[in-house]
C-alpha positions as CSV (number, residue, x, y, z in Angstrom):
1,M,19.1,-2.7,-8.6
2,L,16.1,-5.0,-8.9
3,S,14.8,-5.7,-12.4
4,D,11.3,-4.6,-13.4
5,E,10.4,-8.3,-13.5
6,V,11.5,-8.8,-9.9
7,R,9.7,-5.7,-8.7
8,A,6.5,-6.8,-10.4
9,G,6.8,-10.3,-8.8
10,L,6.8,-8.6,-5.4
11,G,3.2,-7.7,-6.0
12,K,2.2,-11.2,-4.8
13,I,3.8,-10.9,-1.4
14,S,2.2,-9.5,1.8
15,V,4.7,-8.7,4.6
16,I,3.4,-9.1,8.2
17,I,5.3,-7.4,10.9
18,P,4.2,-8.0,14.5
19,V,5.4,-5.3,16.9
20,F,5.4,-4.5,20.6
21,N,7.3,-1.4,21.6
22,D,9.7,-1.7,18.6
23,R,9.4,1.8,17.3
24,N,13.1,2.4,16.5
25,H,13.6,-1.0,14.9
26,L,10.4,-0.6,13.0
27,A,11.3,2.8,11.6
28,R,14.5,1.4,10.2
29,L,12.8,-1.7,8.7
30,L,10.1,0.4,7.1
31,Q,12.7,2.7,5.6
32,T,14.3,-0.4,4.0
33,L,11.1,-1.9,2.8
34,G,10.0,1.5,1.4
35,H,12.4,0.8,-1.5
36,Y,10.1,-2.0,-2.6
37,P,6.6,-0.3,-3.0
38,N,5.1,-3.4,-4.7
39,L,5.1,-5.2,-1.4
40,E,2.0,-5.1,0.8
41,L,3.0,-4.1,4.3
42,I,0.9,-4.9,7.3
43,I,2.0,-4.0,10.8
44,V,0.1,-5.6,13.8
45,D,0.6,-3.9,17.1
46,G,0.3,-5.9,20.3
47,G,-0.4,-2.9,22.6
48,S,2.7,-0.8,22.3
49,S,3.1,2.4,24.4
50,D,5.7,3.9,22.0
51,K,3.0,5.1,19.5
52,P,3.9,3.1,16.3
53,H,1.1,4.9,14.4
54,E,3.3,8.0,14.3
55,I,5.9,6.4,12.0
56,T,3.8,4.0,9.9
57,G,2.4,6.6,7.5
58,T,0.1,5.0,4.9
59,V,1.2,1.5,5.8
60,T,-1.7,-0.7,7.2
61,L,-1.5,-0.8,11.0
62,L,-3.8,-3.2,12.9
63,Q,-4.4,-3.5,16.6
64,A,-4.4,-7.0,18.1
65,T,-6.7,-7.6,21.0
66,T,-4.9,-10.9,22.0
67,Q,-1.4,-11.0,23.4
68,G,1.4,-12.8,21.6
69,R,2.9,-12.9,18.2
70,G,0.8,-15.8,17.1
71,A,-2.4,-13.9,17.4
72,Q,-0.8,-10.8,15.8
73,V,0.5,-12.7,12.8
74,S,-2.8,-14.5,12.3
75,L,-4.7,-11.2,12.3
76,G,-2.3,-9.8,9.7
77,I,-2.7,-12.8,7.5
78,R,-6.5,-12.5,7.6
79,Q,-6.2,-8.9,6.3
80,A,-3.5,-9.8,3.7
81,T,-4.6,-9.7,0.0
82,R,-1.6,-11.4,-1.6
83,E,-0.8,-15.1,-2.4
84,W,2.3,-15.2,-0.3
85,I,2.9,-14.2,3.4
86,W,6.3,-13.1,4.6
87,V,6.6,-12.7,8.4
88,L,9.3,-10.3,9.5
89,H,10.3,-9.2,13.0
90,A,10.7,-5.5,13.5
91,D,14.4,-5.9,14.3
92,S,15.2,-7.8,11.0
93,F,17.8,-6.4,8.7
94,V,16.6,-7.0,5.1
95,S,18.9,-6.7,2.1
96,E,18.2,-6.6,-1.7
97,E,19.6,-10.1,-1.9
98,N,17.0,-11.3,0.6
99,I,14.3,-9.8,-1.6
100,E,15.6,-11.6,-4.7
101,S,15.9,-14.8,-2.8
102,M,12.4,-14.6,-1.4
103,L,11.0,-14.2,-4.9
104,A,13.0,-17.0,-6.3
105,A,11.9,-19.3,-3.4
106,T,8.2,-18.8,-4.4
107,T,8.9,-20.9,-7.5
108,E,10.6,-23.8,-5.5
109,G,8.1,-24.7,-2.8
110,R,5.2,-23.5,-0.7
111,W,7.0,-22.4,2.5
112,G,10.5,-21.6,3.7
113,R,12.9,-19.4,5.6
114,F,16.2,-17.7,5.5
115,D,19.5,-18.5,7.0
116,V,20.0,-16.0,9.7
117,T,23.0,-13.8,10.7
118,L,23.2,-12.1,14.1
119,H,23.9,-8.4,13.8
120,G,27.0,-8.4,16.0
121,S,30.7,-8.7,15.5
122,K,31.7,-11.2,18.3
123,G,32.8,-14.6,17.3
124,V,30.3,-16.3,19.5
125,Y,27.5,-14.9,17.3
126,R,29.0,-16.6,14.3
127,M,29.0,-19.9,16.2
128,I,25.4,-19.4,17.3
129,E,24.0,-18.5,13.9
130,T,25.8,-21.3,12.2
131,L,24.3,-23.8,14.7
132,M,20.9,-22.2,14.3
133,N,21.0,-22.6,10.5
134,I,22.3,-26.2,10.7
135,R,19.7,-27.2,13.2
136,S,16.9,-25.7,11.2
137,R,18.0,-27.5,8.0
138,L,18.2,-30.9,9.8
139,T,14.9,-30.6,11.7
140,C,12.8,-28.4,9.4
141,I,11.9,-26.3,12.4
142,C,12.3,-22.6,11.9
143,T,12.3,-19.6,14.1
144,G,10.6,-16.2,13.6
145,D,14.1,-14.6,13.3
146,Q,14.5,-16.5,10.1
147,G,11.9,-14.6,8.2
148,M,9.5,-17.5,7.5
149,F,7.3,-17.3,4.4
150,F,4.3,-19.3,3.3
151,R,1.9,-19.6,0.4
152,Q,-1.6,-19.0,1.6
153,D,-3.0,-22.3,0.5
154,I,-0.5,-24.4,2.5
155,L,-1.3,-22.4,5.7
156,S,-5.0,-23.2,5.1
157,E,-4.1,-26.9,4.8
158,V,-2.7,-26.9,8.3
159,G,-5.5,-24.9,9.9
160,G,-4.0,-21.5,9.5
161,F,-1.2,-19.8,11.5
162,P,-1.4,-20.9,15.2
163,E,-2.8,-18.2,17.4
164,Q,-0.7,-19.1,20.5
165,P,1.3,-16.5,22.5
166,I,4.7,-18.2,22.2
167,M,6.3,-21.1,20.2
168,E,4.1,-20.2,17.3
169,D,7.0,-20.5,14.9
170,V,7.9,-23.9,16.2
171,E,4.3,-25.1,16.0
172,V,3.7,-23.9,12.4
173,S,6.9,-25.5,11.3
174,K,5.9,-28.9,12.9
175,R,2.6,-28.8,11.0
176,L,4.0,-27.7,7.7
177,R,7.0,-30.1,7.6
178,K,4.4,-33.0,7.5
179,L,3.4,-31.7,4.1
180,E,6.8,-30.7,2.6
181,R,10.2,-29.5,3.6
182,P,10.9,-25.8,3.7
183,V,12.8,-23.9,1.0
184,C,16.0,-22.8,2.8
185,C,17.3,-19.5,1.4
186,T,21.0,-19.2,1.9
187,S,20.7,-15.5,1.5
188,R,21.3,-14.4,5.1
189,L,18.6,-12.4,6.9
190,G,20.0,-10.1,9.6
191,T,18.5,-10.0,13.1
192,S,19.3,-7.8,16.1
193,I,21.3,-9.1,19.0
194,R,19.3,-7.1,21.5
195,K,18.0,-10.1,23.5
196,W,21.5,-11.6,23.6
197,E,23.0,-8.4,24.9
198,A,20.2,-7.8,27.4
199,E,20.5,-11.2,29.1
200,G,23.9,-12.5,28.2
201,V,24.7,-14.9,25.4
202,F,24.8,-18.2,27.3
203,K,21.9,-17.4,29.5
204,T,19.8,-16.6,26.4
205,V,20.8,-19.9,24.7
206,F,19.9,-21.9,27.8
207,R,16.6,-20.0,28.3
208,M,15.6,-20.5,24.7
209,W,16.4,-24.2,24.7
210,S,14.7,-24.8,28.1
211,Y,11.4,-23.4,26.6
212,R,11.8,-25.7,23.6
213,V,12.3,-28.8,25.7
214,K,9.3,-27.9,28.0
215,Y,7.2,-27.3,24.9
216,F,8.3,-30.7,23.4
217,F,7.2,-32.4,26.7
218,G,3.8,-30.8,26.7
219,A,4.0,-27.5,28.4
220,S,1.3,-25.1,27.3
221,P,2.1,-22.0,25.3
222,E,0.2,-20.0,27.9
223,S,2.3,-21.2,30.8
224,L,5.6,-20.6,28.8
225,Y,4.4,-17.2,27.8
226,A,3.7,-16.3,31.5
227,E,7.2,-17.6,32.5
228,Y,8.9,-15.8,29.6
229,Y,7.4,-12.4,30.5
230,R,7.4,-12.9,34.2
């Protein structure tokens, strides 16, 4: 049970959730976050056909006019009224420990992320998540699955959240790490294995790294987005 002090501290956090046909995952996440009413929740829809408005209730729901998570998150941030921004994917699994870690992290730095755990029982997922967390710590490059969070002022210093259709998480990490290293919460944030199950584990790993390499060597976010959703 969170203390009254912790619950009050959550009043400085806006949670931005970009969605695109994520209704079932979103419903579960909103049920979890409903236990923390002091959070400001902002959902940004990228053109879903599964009617997310039917399950959002009184939560703020925005409609993005530009495709891609970068534009969705940026729109949500512009509407946020709190000092801190916490970006969650709809298929995240949030625990009370994550909530406590998030609040503690706000006293340690101006941006950060969580260690991630893949929501599957196979041993290969333990290996992948371990490598993801180690890579992130060494490079200070974070992914959206890791529940990145930022203080509003440091985002302003790097020109805001990048409104690009893909690789927005990598790009904002590259900009922010020039100012300071991220706070790495060891509290593990869960994430769905749906993309791993849909395409196969090793095919997904290869695909993700191929996009990173292409981006590193100058491929545009627009071309990568077109290839990803082809």
